[in-house]
mmCIF file of the C-alpha atoms, coordinates in Angstrom:
data_MODEL
# 
_entry.id   MODEL 
# 
loop_
_atom_site.group_PDB 
_atom_site.id 
_atom_site.type_symbol 
_atom_site.label_atom_id 
_atom_site.label_alt_id 
_atom_site.label_comp_id 
_atom_site.label_asym_id 
_atom_site.label_entity_id 
_atom_site.label_seq_id 
_atom_site.pdbx_PDB_ins_code 
_atom_site.Cartn_x 
_atom_site.Cartn_y 
_atom_site.Cartn_z 
_atom_site.occupancy 
_atom_site.B_iso_or_equiv 
_atom_site.pdbx_formal_charge 
_atom_site.auth_seq_id 
_atom_site.auth_comp_id 
_atom_site.auth_asym_id 
_atom_site.auth_atom_id 
_atom_site.pdbx_PDB_model_num 
ATOM 1  C CA . UNK A 1 1  ? -9.187  -151.961 312.727 1.00 0.00 ? 1  UNK A CA 1 
ATOM 2  C CA . UNK A 1 2  ? -12.084 -149.578 313.285 1.00 0.00 ? 2  UNK A CA 1 
ATOM 3  C CA . UNK A 1 3  ? -14.622 -148.555 310.746 1.00 0.00 ? 3  UNK A CA 1 
ATOM 4  C CA . UNK A 1 4  ? -13.041 -145.157 310.567 1.00 0.00 ? 4  UNK A CA 1 
ATOM 5  C CA . UNK A 1 5  ? -9.562  -146.684 309.943 1.00 0.00 ? 5  UNK A CA 1 
ATOM 6  C CA . UNK A 1 6  ? -10.993 -148.854 307.187 1.00 0.00 ? 6  UNK A CA 1 
ATOM 7  C CA . UNK A 1 7  ? -12.422 -145.937 305.419 1.00 0.00 ? 7  UNK A CA 1 
ATOM 8  C CA . UNK A 1 8  ? -9.389  -143.721 306.201 1.00 0.00 ? 8  UNK A CA 1 
ATOM 9  C CA . UNK A 1 9  ? -11.502 -140.949 307.733 1.00 0.00 ? 9  UNK A CA 1 
ATOM 10 C CA . UNK A 1 10 ? -11.171 -139.209 311.082 1.00 0.00 ? 10 UNK A CA 1 
ATOM 11 C CA . UNK A 1 11 ? -13.533 -140.241 313.888 1.00 0.00 ? 11 UNK A CA 1 
ATOM 12 C CA . UNK A 1 12 ? -16.651 -138.081 313.669 1.00 0.00 ? 12 UNK A CA 1 
ATOM 13 C CA . UNK A 1 13 ? -20.328 -138.250 314.466 1.00 0.00 ? 13 UNK A CA 1 
ATOM 14 C CA . UNK A 1 14 ? -21.426 -137.157 310.992 1.00 0.00 ? 14 UNK A CA 1 
ATOM 15 C CA . UNK A 1 15 ? -19.644 -138.608 307.858 1.00 0.00 ? 15 UNK A CA 1 
ATOM 16 C CA . UNK A 1 16 ? -19.584 -137.210 304.442 1.00 0.00 ? 16 UNK A CA 1 
ATOM 17 C CA . UNK A 1 17 ? -21.730 -139.716 302.655 1.00 0.00 ? 17 UNK A CA 1 
ATOM 18 C CA . UNK A 1 18 ? -20.574 -138.610 299.161 1.00 0.00 ? 18 UNK A CA 1 
ATOM 19 C CA . UNK A 1 19 ? -16.866 -139.199 299.973 1.00 0.00 ? 19 UNK A CA 1 
ATOM 20 C CA . UNK A 1 20 ? -17.820 -142.332 302.001 1.00 0.00 ? 20 UNK A CA 1 
ATOM 21 C CA . UNK A 1 21 ? -19.737 -143.752 299.005 1.00 0.00 ? 21 UNK A CA 1 
ATOM 22 C CA . UNK A 1 22 ? -16.840 -143.292 296.718 1.00 0.00 ? 22 UNK A CA 1 
ATOM 23 C CA . UNK A 1 23 ? -14.464 -144.987 299.234 1.00 0.00 ? 23 UNK A CA 1 
ATOM 24 C CA . UNK A 1 24 ? -16.926 -147.824 299.784 1.00 0.00 ? 24 UNK A CA 1 
ATOM 25 C CA . UNK A 1 25 ? -17.032 -148.719 296.059 1.00 0.00 ? 25 UNK A CA 1 
ATOM 26 C CA . UNK A 1 26 ? -13.218 -148.390 295.892 1.00 0.00 ? 26 UNK A CA 1 
ATOM 27 C CA . UNK A 1 27 ? -12.758 -150.817 298.876 1.00 0.00 ? 27 UNK A CA 1 
ATOM 28 C CA . UNK A 1 28 ? -15.545 -153.127 297.549 1.00 0.00 ? 28 UNK A CA 1 
ATOM 29 C CA . UNK A 1 29 ? -13.539 -153.666 294.363 1.00 0.00 ? 29 UNK A CA 1 
ATOM 30 C CA . UNK A 1 30 ? -10.333 -154.265 296.413 1.00 0.00 ? 30 UNK A CA 1 
ATOM 31 C CA . UNK A 1 31 ? -11.790 -156.683 298.805 1.00 0.00 ? 31 UNK A CA 1 
ATOM 32 C CA . UNK A 1 32 ? -14.447 -158.453 296.733 1.00 0.00 ? 32 UNK A CA 1 
ATOM 33 C CA . UNK A 1 33 ? -14.149 -162.187 297.378 1.00 0.00 ? 33 UNK A CA 1 
ATOM 34 C CA . UNK A 1 34 ? -14.740 -163.023 293.744 1.00 0.00 ? 34 UNK A CA 1 
ATOM 35 C CA . UNK A 1 35 ? -11.381 -161.589 292.960 1.00 0.00 ? 35 UNK A CA 1 
ATOM 36 C CA . UNK A 1 36 ? -9.534  -164.101 295.177 1.00 0.00 ? 36 UNK A CA 1 
ATOM 37 C CA . UNK A 1 37 ? -10.929 -167.358 294.043 1.00 0.00 ? 37 UNK A CA 1 
ATOM 38 C CA . UNK A 1 38 ? -7.548  -168.667 292.997 1.00 0.00 ? 38 UNK A CA 1 
ATOM 39 C CA . UNK A 1 39 ? -5.928  -167.651 296.274 1.00 0.00 ? 39 UNK A CA 1 
ATOM 40 C CA . UNK A 1 40 ? -5.275  -169.897 299.326 1.00 0.00 ? 40 UNK A CA 1 
ATOM 41 C CA . UNK A 1 41 ? -8.069  -170.800 301.705 1.00 0.00 ? 41 UNK A CA 1 
ATOM 42 C CA . UNK A 1 42 ? -6.371  -168.599 304.255 1.00 0.00 ? 42 UNK A CA 1 
ATOM 43 C CA . UNK A 1 43 ? -6.312  -165.623 301.921 1.00 0.00 ? 43 UNK A CA 1 
ATOM 44 C CA . UNK A 1 44 ? -9.863  -166.124 300.906 1.00 0.00 ? 44 UNK A CA 1 
ATOM 45 C CA . UNK A 1 45 ? -11.013 -166.211 304.589 1.00 0.00 ? 45 UNK A CA 1 
ATOM 46 C CA . UNK A 1 46 ? -9.124  -162.984 305.224 1.00 0.00 ? 46 UNK A CA 1 
ATOM 47 C CA . UNK A 1 47 ? -10.751 -161.243 302.263 1.00 0.00 ? 47 UNK A CA 1 
ATOM 48 C CA . UNK A 1 48 ? -14.145 -162.543 303.093 1.00 0.00 ? 48 UNK A CA 1 
ATOM 49 C CA . UNK A 1 49 ? -13.751 -161.163 306.763 1.00 0.00 ? 49 UNK A CA 1 
ATOM 50 C CA . UNK A 1 50 ? -12.574 -157.769 305.422 1.00 0.00 ? 50 UNK A CA 1 
ATOM 51 C CA . UNK A 1 51 ? -15.544 -157.688 302.982 1.00 0.00 ? 51 UNK A CA 1 
ATOM 52 C CA . UNK A 1 52 ? -17.963 -158.439 305.901 1.00 0.00 ? 52 UNK A CA 1 
ATOM 53 C CA . UNK A 1 53 ? -16.395 -155.684 307.959 1.00 0.00 ? 53 UNK A CA 1 
ATOM 54 C CA . UNK A 1 54 ? -16.592 -153.231 305.140 1.00 0.00 ? 54 UNK A CA 1 
ATOM 55 C CA . UNK A 1 55 ? -20.416 -154.013 304.673 1.00 0.00 ? 55 UNK A CA 1 
ATOM 56 C CA . UNK A 1 56 ? -21.016 -153.639 308.356 1.00 0.00 ? 56 UNK A CA 1 
ATOM 57 C CA . UNK A 1 57 ? -19.235 -150.331 308.458 1.00 0.00 ? 57 UNK A CA 1 
ATOM 58 C CA . UNK A 1 58 ? -21.099 -149.100 305.424 1.00 0.00 ? 58 UNK A CA 1 
ATOM 59 C CA . UNK A 1 59 ? -24.402 -150.059 306.950 1.00 0.00 ? 59 UNK A CA 1 
ATOM 60 C CA . UNK A 1 60 ? -23.370 -148.341 310.202 1.00 0.00 ? 60 UNK A CA 1 
ATOM 61 C CA . UNK A 1 61 ? -22.418 -145.034 308.456 1.00 0.00 ? 61 UNK A CA 1 
ATOM 62 C CA . UNK A 1 62 ? -25.701 -144.968 306.566 1.00 0.00 ? 62 UNK A CA 1 
ATOM 63 C CA . UNK A 1 63 ? -27.543 -144.189 309.835 1.00 0.00 ? 63 UNK A CA 1 
ATOM 64 C CA . UNK A 1 64 ? -26.658 -141.200 311.914 1.00 0.00 ? 64 UNK A CA 1 
ATOM 65 C CA . UNK A 1 65 ? -27.894 -142.944 315.105 1.00 0.00 ? 65 UNK A CA 1 
ATOM 66 C CA . UNK A 1 66 ? -25.869 -145.987 314.326 1.00 0.00 ? 66 UNK A CA 1 
ATOM 67 C CA . UNK A 1 67 ? -22.760 -144.006 313.649 1.00 0.00 ? 67 UNK A CA 1 
ATOM 68 C CA . UNK A 1 68 ? -23.154 -142.114 316.964 1.00 0.00 ? 68 UNK A CA 1 
ATOM 69 C CA . UNK A 1 69 ? -23.717 -145.479 318.786 1.00 0.00 ? 69 UNK A CA 1 
ATOM 70 C CA . UNK A 1 70 ? -20.593 -146.935 317.177 1.00 0.00 ? 70 UNK A CA 1 
ATOM 71 C CA . UNK A 1 71 ? -18.383 -143.940 318.160 1.00 0.00 ? 71 UNK A CA 1 
ATOM 72 C CA . UNK A 1 72 ? -19.664 -144.105 321.704 1.00 0.00 ? 72 UNK A CA 1 
ATOM 73 C CA . UNK A 1 73 ? -18.944 -147.884 321.766 1.00 0.00 ? 73 UNK A CA 1 
ATOM 74 C CA . UNK A 1 74 ? -15.412 -147.306 320.396 1.00 0.00 ? 74 UNK A CA 1 
ATOM 75 C CA . UNK A 1 75 ? -14.819 -144.610 323.053 1.00 0.00 ? 75 UNK A CA 1 
ATOM 76 C CA . UNK A 1 76 ? -16.189 -146.950 325.738 1.00 0.00 ? 76 UNK A CA 1 
ATOM 77 C CA . UNK A 1 77 ? -18.913 -144.473 326.752 1.00 0.00 ? 77 UNK A CA 1 
# 
């Protein structure tokens, strides 16, 4: 899953940070590890991984340079 797929946005060099912020907080609530403490170890690991990817994507999208670099990497350029 790419960062764009995670945030359900088209691949683009400049992202709408307002819409991105709203989606980030929505996904953060969905995949926050604290909400899965009673789940199996496997499910907890899965959610932890998704949460980590979400945070990496968020950090990438906060920088125009990092976003461009990520798009180029995804396009194998």
